[in-house]
C-alpha positions in Angstrom: -0.1 -0.1 0.1 0.9 3.7 -0.7 2.5 5.5 2.2 0.5 8.6 2.3 2.1 10.2 5.1 5.5 9.9 3.4 4.3 11.9 0.3 2.0 14.2 2.3 5.7 14.2 4.4 7.3 14.6 0.9 5.3 18.2 -0.6 5.5 20.0 2.8 9.1 19.6 2.5 9.4 20.2 -0.8 7.8 23.2 0.4 4.7 22.8 -3.2 1.7 22.7 -1.0 2.3 27.1 -0.2 4.8 27.6 -3.5 2.8 31.3 -3.9 4.3 32.2 -0.3 7.9 32.3 -1.5 9.4 29.3 -0.5 12.3 27.6 -2.5 14.1 24.9 -3.3 17.1 24.0 -1.7 20.1 21.2 -3.1 18.4 19.1 -0.1 14.6 19.2 -1.3 16.0 18.9 -4.8 17.9 15.8 -4.3 14.6 14.0 -2.0 12.5 15.1 -4.9 14.9 13.0 -8.1 15.6 10.4 -5.4 11.8 9.6 -5.0 11.2 9.7 -8.5 13.5 7.1 -9.5 12.7 5.1 -6.3 8.6 5.3 -7.0 7.7 6.9 -10.5 5.9 4.0 -11.0 3.5 4.4 -8.3 2.9 8.3 -8.2 0.1 9.7 -9.0 -0.6 12.2 -11.8 -1.1 15.1 -10.4 1.9 14.2 -7.5 4.8 14.0 -10.5 3.0 17.5 -11.9 3.8 19.2 -8.6 7.1 17.8 -8.5 7.7 18.8 -11.7 6.2 22.5 -11.4 8.7 22.2 -8.2 11.5 21.6 -9.6 11.0 23.9 -12.4 11.2 27.0 -10.8 13.5 26.3 -8.7 16.7 28.3 -9.2 18.4 28.1 -12.0 22.1 28.1 -10.5 20.5 24.3 -8.7 19.4 23.2 -11.9 22.5 23.5 -14.1 24.4 20.9 -11.1 21.8 18.6 -11.8 21.0 18.5 -15.8 20.7 14.6 -15.6 18.1 14.4 -13.1 16.1 17.2 -14.9 15.0 14.4 -17.5 12.6 12.6 -14.6 10.5 15.5 -14.9 7.5 16.0 -16.9 8.8 17.3 -20.6 6.3 20.8 -19.8 9.0 21.2 -16.9 11.9 20.9 -18.6 10.8 23.3 -21.4 9.7 25.8 -18.5 13.4 25.6 -17.2 14.8 26.3 -21.0 12.5 29.4 -21.2 13.6 30.7 -18.0 16.9 30.3 -18.9 16.9 31.9 -21.9 14.9 34.9 -20.3 17.4 35.0 -17.6 20.1 35.9 -20.2 18.0 38.6 -22.0 18.1 42.6 -21.2 15.7 44.4 -19.6 14.7 46.3 -22.1 13.8 43.3 -25.0 12.2 41.6 -21.4 9.6 44.7 -21.5 9.2 44.0 -25.2 8.5 40.6 -25.2 5.7 40.9 -22.1 4.0 43.4 -24.0 3.7 41.0 -27.0 2.3 38.2 -24.6 -0.5 41.1 -23.5 -1.0 42.0 -26.8 -1.7 38.3 -27.9 -3.8 37.7 -24.9 -6.0 40.9 -26.0 -9.6 39.6 -26.5 -8.7 35.8 -25.6 -9.3 33.2 -22.6 -6.1 33.5 -20.7 -5.6 29.8 -21.6 -6.4 30.5 -25.7 -2.4 32.5 -25.3 0.7 31.7 -23.7 0.1 33.5 -20.7 2.4 31.1 -18.8 4.9 32.8 -20.2 3.9 36.4 -19.2 4.2 34.8 -15.6 7.6 33.4 -16.4 8.7 37.5 -18.1 7.3 38.9 -14.9 9.2 36.8 -12.4 12.6 36.9 -14.7 11.8 41.2 -14.7 11.3 41.2 -10.6 14.7 40.1 -10.1 15.8 43.0 -12.4 17.9 45.7 -10.4 17.7 48.1 -13.6 13.1 47.9 -13.6 11.6 51.3 -13.3 9.0 50.7 -10.2 7.3 54.2 -11.5 6.7 52.4 -14.8 5.3 49.6 -13.1 3.0 51.9 -11.3 1.7 54.0 -13.8 0.9 50.9 -16.1 -1.3 49.5 -13.1 -2.9 52.4 -12.4 -4.2 53.1 -16.2 -8.1 53.0 -16.3 -9.4 50.9 -19.0 -13.2 50.8 -19.8 -15.0 48.1 -18.9 -15.3 46.9 -22.1 -11.2 46.7 -22.6 -10.7 42.6 -22.7 -6.7 42.6 -21.9 -4.3 41.3 -19.3 -2.2 44.8 -18.9 -3.6 44.7 -15.3 -3.5 40.8 -14.5 0.7 41.3 -15.4 1.9 44.3 -14.1 -0.6 43.8 -11.0 2.0 40.4 -10.6 4.4 42.2 -11.1 3.7 45.2 -8.5 3.5 42.2 -5.9 6.8 41.0 -6.7 8.7 43.9 -6.4 6.6 44.6 -3.1 5.5 47.8 -3.6 3.5 49.4 -0.9 2.3 52.0 -3.0 0.6 49.3 -5.6 -1.5 48.2 -2.4 -4.9 51.0 -2.8 -5.4 49.6 -6.7 -4.5 45.6 -5.6 -7.2 45.9 -3.3 -9.7 47.7 -5.5 -9.0 44.6 -8.0 -10.4 42.4 -5.0 -13.7 43.4 -6.5 -12.9 42.3 -10.1 -14.2 39.3 -11.0 -11.5 38.1 -13.8 -8.6 40.3 -11.1 -9.1 39.5 -7.6 -7.1 35.7 -7.3 -4.0 37.7 -8.7 -4.8 41.0 -6.5 -4.7 39.2 -3.6 -1.6 36.9 -4.3 0.0 40.5 -5.1 -1.7 41.8 -2.2 0.0 38.3 0.0 3.8 38.9 -1.7 3.7 42.4 -0.5 2.6 41.7 2.7 1.4 45.3 4.1 -0.7 46.2 6.8 -2.0 48.8 5.1 -3.9 46.2 2.7 -5.9 45.6 5.8 -6.7 48.6 6.8 -8.1 49.4 3.3 -9.9 46.3 3.2 -11.2 47.4 6.7 -12.4 51.2 5.1 -14.1 48.9 2.3 -15.7 46.1 4.0 -19.1 46.7 4.8 -19.7 49.1 2.0 -18.0 47.1 -1.0 -19.9 44.5 -2.3 -20.3 41.0 -2.2 -17.6 39.8 -4.4 -14.7 42.6 -2.6 -16.1 41.2 1.0 -15.5 37.3 -0.2 -12.0 38.4 -1.8 -11.0 40.3 1.7 -12.4 37.3 3.7 -10.3 34.9 1.3 -7.0 37.2 1.1 -7.6 37.3 5.0 -7.8 33.6 5.4 -4.4 32.8 3.4 -2.3 35.0 5.3 -3.2 34.1 8.8 -2.9 29.9 7.4 0.5 31.2 5.6 1.6 32.6 9.0 2.3 36.2 7.1 2.6 39.8 9.0 -0.7 40.9 7.8 -3.5 40.0 10.1 -7.0 41.2 10.4 -8.2 44.5 12.0 -11.4 45.0 14.4 -13.6 45.2 11.8 -13.0 41.5 10.1 -12.1 39.7 13.5 -15.2 38.0 14.4 -16.8 39.0 17.1 
């Protein structure tokens, strides 16, 4: 019988359960994954195999350079992700901006599954590492107003980037996105990365005046941060009486 306790311990050890909170792999956890896949590949459930592959593909590139042979054990798609990340890491910042806007343009009036949005996520991830990224440019793009009929992904990617750069000045805009059914998850993740008490304060101010979608998203954000042990915590207005 499969040892489910061992599986759970593996997931916790590798940080894949809460990857969005910024946990990263170490040489030890990577070796643990590769050893596990080698010994148990035939019995690993498909969804677990995907989780392990994704965890590996988002590891530090410097770590992955020392285990190129072992990468053959993960999904082909995850191997391609690593290759794309490496290519982006060798790309100058100006070209990264161009590539991001090419992705945004390619997604105009399309569902997020109908264009390569994941490539856009990888570009954002790389831009967030660059010291020469202009925070004012990010905020300017994030704060642009679009008509309700606009069906694009500018706000989606710039919200991600503001979060990964931990731009506290982006918090008011991101809190506003919690009322948007297409942006609330992206905004909640970005606010979680920023980890600002200002987020909760603004939610308190708007909570009972906001619509149902906003209140649901705000409550979900608070729950996520409490679960993850982040420094943000609900104020009086959001605490149960």
